[in-house]
N, C-alpha and C positions, 0 to 999 in steps of 0.2 A: 499086172497083179493088183487086185483091189486093195483098198485101205484095210478092210477087215482081214484079209489074208496076211497082210504085212504085220498086223497086230498079233495074229496067232503065231506067226513064225518067230517074231521077236520075243514073245512070251515063252515059247517052247525052247528056244535056243539060249535063254538067259537062266543060268543056274540059280539066280537070286530069287526066283519065283517061289521056291520051296520055303515054307515057313519054319522048317526045322532049325535053320540057322538063326532065326529070330528068337525062338523060345528055348534054345539050348541053354542049359544051366552051366555047362562047362566052358562056354565061350565068354568073351568080355561082356560087360553089362550092356554095351550099346555098340553096334557095328553098322553104321549107316552106309559104309562102303559096299555092303552086300545087299542092303534093303532099299536104299534110295533109287538105284537104277531101275527098279521095278516100275516106277511111275513115269520115267522119262519117255519110253517108247509110246505108251498109250496117250500121254499128254500131247506129244508132237503130232501123232496121227489124228487125234481128235481135233486139234487146231486146224490141220489141213482139211479134214472133213467138213468142219464148220465153214472154212473159207470157200470150199467148193460147193457148199449148200447141199451136201450129200446126206440126206435124212437117214437113209438105211445104215450108213457107216456110223453116223452119230449115235444111232440106236444101239449098235453092238459095242462100239468103243466106250460109250459112257459107263456101261457096266464094268468093263475091264478097268477103266480109270478109277472108279469108285472102290473097286476091290484093291487096287494098288495103293490108293490113299489110305485105306483102312490098315493095310499091311505096314505102311510107314509109321502111322500113328501108334500102332500096337508095338512096334519095335522101340519107339521113343519112350514108351511107358516104362522101360527098363533103366532109365536114368537114375542116378542117386536121388534119394528123397529130398535132399536139400535143393536140388534143381527143380524137381517136380512141384515142390511146395512153395517156391518163390512166386511172388505176386506177378512178376513180369512173365514167367512161363505160363501161369494159369490164364492170364489175360490173352496171351498169344494163342494158346491152345484153344480157348473158347472161340477166338476169331476164326480159326481153321474149321472148327466144327460148325460154326454158324454159316460160313460160306459153303461148306459141304452140304448142309441142309438146303440152302438156296439152290444149289446145283441139282440136287436130287429132286426138289420140287419142280424145277424147270423141265427136266427130262422125264419126269414120271409119266407124262402123257404119251411117251413113245412106247410104253408097254403095250398099247393098242397097235398092233401091226398095221391096221388100216388107217391110222391117224395120218392126216395130211394137213400141215399148217396152212392157215389162210395166206400168210406171206412168208415164203421160204427165206427171203433175205432178212426180214426182221427176226425170225426165229433163230437163224444162224448167228446174227449179231448178238442176240441175247445169250446164246450158247457161248460165244467167245467171251462176252463180258463176265459171265459166271465162272468160266474156266480161269480167266485171268485173276478174278477175285480169289479163287481157291489157291492158286499158285502164289499170289502176292502174300496172302496170309501165311502160307506154308514157309515162304522165304523169311517172313518176320519171325516165325517160330524158330527157324534155324538160327537166325541172328541172335535172338534172345538166349537160346540154348548155348551158343558159343560163348556169349558174355558170362552166363552163369557158370559154365564149366571152367572158364579162365579164372574166375574168382575162387574156385575150389582147387586150383593148381597146387600140388604138394611142393614143399620147399625142397631144394636140391641138397644133396649130401655135401659135406665138407670135402674139398679136394684132397686127394691122398697125400700129396707132397707136404702138406702142412698139418695133416691129421695128428701126428705125434706131438707137435709143438702145441697144438690147441688142447689136446688131452692134458699135457703137462700144465698148461695155463689154468684149465678148469680144476685140476687136482690141487694146485697151489691155492686157489681162491677158496676151495671148500675146506682145506686144512686151516687156512687163516681164519675161517668162520667157525672152526671147531667141529666140522662134520667129518665123518670117516668115509672115504671114497668107496670102500668095499663093504661097509657095514650096512645094517638094515636101517632104512630111513624112518624117521618118526612119523606118527600119524598126522595127517593133514588136519588143520583146525576146522575146515568147513566140509570135509568129506570123510567117509569112514575108511577108505583104503588109502594106502600110501601111493604117491605119484612119483614115477621115475621117467626119465627121458629114455629114448630108445637105446642109448649106450649103457644104461644101467646106473648112471650117476644119480645121486640123491638130489631132489629139487625142492624139498619142503622148506628150505630157508629163504625161498624167493621173496615172500612178503616182507620179512624183516630186512633183507638187503635193499629192496626197492623203496623202503621208507625214507632212505636218504634224500629222495626227491622232494619229500615233504618237510625236510629240515629237522628230523629227529633221529635218534639212534645212529648218529654219524660216527664212524670209526676213522681214526687217522690212517692215511694212505701209507702203504709200505713200499719200499724200494724193490722193484722187480727187474729181472734181467731184460735187456732190450731184445726185441725180435726183429728180424730182418725180412725183407721181401714180401711175398704174398701172405705169409703167416702174420705179419704185423697188421695187415688190413683185415684178414678173415678171422684172426684170433678173437678180438673183442666182439666182432659180429656174431661169431658162433656162440660165445658165452652168453651174450645178450639174448640171442634167439632161444637158447636153452632156458634162460630165466623166464622169458615171455611165455613159452609153451608149457612151463611147469607150474603156472599159477593154479591154485587149488580149485578154481572155478571151471577148469577145462579138463576134459577126459584125458587120461594117460594114453600115450602111444605105445601099445604093447605089441605092435607088429614086428615080425622078424625081418631082417634085411631083405630076404627073398620076397616076402609079401610086400614090403615097401617098394621094391624095384618093380614088381608086377603091377602094383597100383599105379605107380608113376608112368610106366610104359603104356598101360591101358588107357590112362587119362589122356596122355599126349596123343595117342593114336585116335581116340574118339574125337578129341578136339580138332585134330587135323582133318579127319573125315568130314566133320560138320562143315569146316571152312571150305573144303573142296566141293562139297555138295552145293553150298551157296553159290560158288562160282559157276555151277552148271546152269543156273537159272537164266543168265543172259543168253546162253546158247539154246536153251530149251524153248524160250518164247521170243527169240530174236529181238530182245530189248524192248518188247511191247508190253511189259508189265505196267501196272498202274503207277503213274508218276504224280507228283504233287505239282499241279499247274499253278504258276504264279498268277495272282489276282491283281488287278490294277490298284486296289486299295491296300495291298500288303505293305507297301513302303511306309504308310502312315498309321496302319492299324495293328502291326505286329512288330515286336522287337525281340531278337534272340541274342544271347550272350556269345562270347567267343567259343564256347563249347557247343553251340547249336541248341541250347535249351531255351524255350520260350519263357520270357520274363515279364513282358508287358504286352497287353492286347486289349482291343475294344471287344465288346460283347459279340458283335458280328464277326470280327476277325478271329476270335477264340472259337466260335462255333465252326467257322470255315476251316480252321486249323484242325479241329477235332475230327472233322469229316473228310480229311484228306490223308493220304498214305504217309505223309511226313510225320504225323503224330504217332505212328507206330514205334518210333524210337524214343518216345517219352511215355512209358507205360503207366506212370502215376498221374498223368494229366487228367484223365477222365475222373479219377477220384477227387483230385483237386477241384475240378469244376463242379461236380454234383454235391460234394460236401460243403462247398463254400459259396456257391453262386448266390445264395440268399443274403450274403453280406454286401454284395455290390449290385444286385439286380432283383427282379421279382419273377415268379414262375410265369406270369403272363408274357413278359418281355422275352424270356428264354424260349418259350414255345414259339413265339412269333419269329425269333431268329432261326430256329430249326426249320420251320415251315418255309421261310424265305429261302433258306439254303436248299431245301428240297426242290423248290420250284425254280431255282436259278437256271437261266438259259445259257448253255455252254456252247451253242452253235457259233457264236461270234468269234470265239478264240480257238476252235477246233475244226478239223475237217469233217465233212458229212459222215464219213465212216467212223471216226473216233468219238464224235459227240454223243451218240446214243450209248456207247460202251461206258464212257466216263460218267455219263448221267446215271447209269445203273449203279456204278460204284458209289456215287454220292448218296443216292436214294437208299441203298442198302445200309450204308453207315448211319444215316439219319435214323432209319428204322431200328437199328441195333441200339443206338444211344438212347432213343426214346423208351425202348423196352427196358434198358438198364436203369433209367430214371425211375420208372414205375415199379420195377421189380425190386430194386435194391435201395433206392434213396427217397422213395415217396413219403411225404409227411402230410397226412390228411388235413390237419388243421390249417396248413398254409397252401397246399397244392390243389385243394378241392375246387378252386375257382377255375382251373384249366382242365378239369376232368372232362366236362362236356365237349369243349372244343377239340381236345385231344382224341376223344372217342369218335367224333365226327370226322376228323382228319384220317383216322385209321380206316373207317368204313369207306370214305369217299376216295381219297388219293392212294393210300397204300394198297387197298384192295384192287384198285384199277391197274396200278403200275407194277406191283411186285407179286410173286407167287402167293398162293393162298396160305401156305404154311407160315409165311413171314407175317402177313397182316393179321392172321388169326392168332398168332402168338402174342402180339401186342394187345389184341382185343381180349384174349383170355386173361392176360395179366391185369388189364383194367377191370375185368369182371371180378377177379379175386380181390382187388383193392376195394371195389364197391361193396362186396359182401362182408369184408372184415370191418369190425368196428375200430375206428381210429387207426387205420392201417399205417404202419410206420416202416414199410420196406423190409426186405429180408436180408439186408447186408450183415447185420450182427449175427443173425441166425446161421447164415451160410459160413461166416468166418469161424464160428464155434464148431460147426459140423466138420469143417475142413481140418481143424486142429485135432478134434477128437478122432477123426478117421486116420490120422497119421501117427497116433500114439495110443498105447494101451491104457485102459481105464485103471487108475490107481486107487485102490480102496485103502483108506487110512483109518485105523481103529486102535484103541488102547483099552485093555481089560483091567488096568490098575484102578483101584479105588482108594481115596483118602481115608484115614482112620475115623475122621469125624463126618462120615458120609450121612449118617442118620440126622445129625443136627443140620447139615447143609440142605438135605431134602426138605426138612421142616421150615427152612428159611432162616435159621439161626446161624448167622455168620460172625457172631461176636468173637469167637475164639479162633477163627480161621485166619491164618497168616500165610504169606507167600512161602515161608519155610515149610509149610505143611506138604508142599510138593517137591521137597528137596531130595529127589531120587531120580535115577534115569527114567523109570517108568512114569513117575509123576511129572517130569519135565515134558515127556511126549504128550501126555494127556493135556497139560496146560497149553502147549503149542497148538495142538489140534483144535481145542475149543476156542482159543483166541482166533484161529483162522476161520472157524465157523462164524463167529461174531462179525469179523471184518468182511467176510464174503457176503453175508446177508445184507450188509450196508452198501457194499460196492455194487451188487447186482440191481439195486433199486433205481439207478440212474443210467441213462444212455450216454456213452462217451461224447456223442455229437452235442447233446444238451449241456454236458459239463463244459465243453470247449466254448459254447455260446455264452454260458454264464461267466466264464473268465474273461471273454472278450468284452462283454457288457460291463463287467466290473472294472476293467482296465481303461476303457474308453469313456465310460459314463453315458453311453448311448444304447438305446434299445434296438436290437436288430429286427429285421422284418419278420412279421408273423406273430402268432399268439404265444405269449410267455407261459411257462409252466412252473412246476415246483421243483425243477431240477436243482436250482440253487440251494434250496434247503437240504436236499438229499446229499449233494456234494459236500456242503458244509458239515453235515452230520458225520460223514466218513472222515473228513479231514480233522474234525474236532475230536473224534475218537482216537485218531493217531496221536494228536497232541496230548490228550488225556493219558494215554498209555505211557507216553514219554515222561510226563510230569509224575505219574504214579511211580515209575521205576526210579526216577531221580529222587523222589521223596523217600522211597524205601532205602536208598543208599545214604543220603545225607542225614537221615534220622538215626543212624547207627550210633551207639553210645561209646564205642571204642574203635581204635584203628583196626584191630583184628576183625571185629564184627563188620566194619565197613568193607574190608577186603573180601570177606566171605560173601557179602551181598553183591559186590561188583562181579565176583566170579560166577555167582548164580545167574545174574542178569545176562552176562556174556554167554553163558551156556544156553540160556533160553533164546537169546538172539541167534545163536548158531543153529539151534534146532528149528527155529522158524525159517531161517535161511535155507536149510536143507530141503524143506517142502515148498520153497519158492514163495513164502509169505514175506516179501520184501518190505511191505508196509510195517509189520511188527518188528522185523529185523532192524530196520532203520530207526524206529522209535526207541527200541531198547538199547541198541548200540550207542546211539548219540547221547543217551543219558549217561552212559559210562565214559564217554569221550569229553565231557564238559569238565576239564580239569580245574577250572577256576572255582567250581563248586564242589566237585568230588575230591579234589586234591591229587597228590602224586599217585601214579599207578605202577611204580617201579617194583612193588612187592607183590604183585598179583600172581607171579609165577610164569614160567616160560610158556606153558600151554595156553594160558588165558591171554598172555601178551600177544601170542601169535594170532589168536582169534580176533583180538582188538585190532591188530595191524592189518589183517586180511580184510576185515569189514571196513576199515578206514580207507583202504585202497579201492575197495569195490564201490563205495559211495563217495569217492573223492570228487570235490568240486573243481579241482585244478584242471580237469579235462571234461568238465560238464557231465560228470557221472557216466563216462563212456562205457565202463565195464557193466554198470547197471543197465544202461540202455541196450547194450548188446545182448545181455541175458534176457531182457524182455522180448526182443525181436527174434531171438533164436529159440525161445522156449516152445516146447511141444506138449505142454501139459498145463494144468491149472496154475495160475500165477496171480498174486495179489500185489499191485504196485503201490508205492508211495507216490503221492500226487505232487511232491516237491518239484520233480523234474518237469512234469507236464505243465504245471502252472507257470513255471519260469519260462519255458519255451513259448507258450502261447502269449503271455503278457509281454515278453520281450519283442515279439514280432508286431505287436499292436503299436509299437513306436514307429513303424514304417507307415508311410502315407497310403491311403486306400487307392488313390489315383495319382499318377505322375505324368509329366510331359514326356512325349517321345523324344529321345536324345537328338534325333536327326530331324525332327519336325515339331518345333516348339508351338504350343497352342493346341496340340492334339492330346487330350487327357486320356490315358489308358489305364486299365486295371493293373494294379501292381501284384503280380503273382508271387513275388518274393515274400509277400506278407502271408500268403495262404498255403504255400508248400509246407513250411514247418507245422502249421496248424493241422494240415492233413495227416502228416506223419504222426503227430501226437494222438490224433483220433484213432488211427489204425493200430498204434501200439496199445492203447487202452482197450480197443476191441479184442485184441488177442488175449487180454486178461479176463475176459468174460467166460472162459471155459470153466464150468462148475467143478468144485471139489466134491469128492465123495467121502464124507466124514460123518460118522454117527454122532449126533448131537447129545451132549450130556447136560441136561437143563440146569441142574443145581450148580454145576461149575460155571456155566455161562451167566446165571443169575448172580453168583458171587462176584464175577468180574464186573 
């Protein structure tokens, strides 16, 4: 029986070929157990055909293989959005599509039935190489998916044997705090709706309870009955978990027990299916997937920590690591390299390292059959990284010196060794960079497009107008005070226009330029390249934050009486809350911190329960005790327009500048290596600031902005 007939029989006998199970809306979101086997038969048969140099079978099986690959990718698009939007998944998926394009380019010539390769052996070797590259990238996508799914794993329910005791414990604590277990919960200070845990208990006292960690509002402990056995361990854990998930910054869990069970079961099944599919790769390709080959210089040019994360490397070693399969487990490494290489090298040296890696002779450490295949892997990775450099990270003022050598390399080497679609892609990207004036890469643009595509556009508007609008339009602000906006509609207008002003200042500078400015400010050294006016723009944004803080503080301390001061504190806190609701964290931080300076403002015990809860909630959100973790999480998980306060980013960047740029290899003294510990936090800060470049859609009211 021919290989083609085997393929047809395997496809006809496999019920998974039908796409109805993939697109069904009634089934689980992702069922790889039914979709992944589609690709196993064609991949095995295609590998056998390439090993046998059977061109006719390669021609027919390649179409079946590509169709199966498309089916698998289509089924994976039904993952939860949190998985699909993660940076690791996006990088891994782009790798699969890149290698799929290479494979298609290679087998495209087979559309001509009269085509006969000049050298069957070489054509078959290249087919094996491209096939292994596709399956390697697909394996990486599966591994990344499994990791992301595990991070979304739902919490288990409390064991039944101690459920009653835990409920009694929670009820006692709520009664001690003054809450009614069966009553309607109060409105949360930072959200409109009330938040409840899945069992119906009130959770809005969370912020006040957790202030104990900060040393205020501490209540004397009460004597409680002793619990025994498993309940003694799980009781406090259950109560703490309920407190954690009830924070007003998180969405309430309104799912019924049946829905929760269904979600957990589906999640566990999907994760197990992914893991089982990864295990099939060794059987599929007989362990001949692309491996990371040790290099003679790795022992002195690379250093990994106990978790296998690269921490120290020479420039040559870092490029070698990036172009090998082992880097697939470190999805942020390419961003670290391209965002930071100008701090420790130059574009000319980086291009030289990539070309050296591209032309590296692997025949000395591999068999004659394996050397061409591994060489193709390396060449494809080099081409992909060079295209990523030009497309996303190119800086015309600094990288223009390598434009001509890079273009020549693409025309001479890439065009000769790789399919036309690959080399032409880099050439087209270089052409676009040459046509654009001061081309700055499309990284920021693509980040914004991704966030906008995953969330609906939110239009913010306010129709309220102040009484003295005519005077404000004419530019007469002498009688305008903050109290002129003392109404719910006025507060919304004030928050929207403050957001417009801050957004106009924030969009003026690139996050990468801001990070460079802070590094130069901390080290006193100018980095490589032409300086720009980013420092002035960053300082303008930060200065406006500070001016807003001082303005709010002046409004409060200038009050003539205690009652007047309390009213102004309440107004500023409500303003901070409104800004927080639309993710204007810069204004929220500036306004809240003015109210929290008790040495100047005085005691805040009389501001009322509602405003006290707003103050405590914001204090926890911007807490420095855990390096503003809640604020950082909100930035990283935001799917809409966001304005950051620069306090966190400045601290993270300048703190890492204390680490040395180059350090000795721990096991090879005298070998100075690039210290990646210095640049990983810098990369994360840049990526977080880039997420905040999603534009707001707010109608600008000029006379209010001019008054501010």
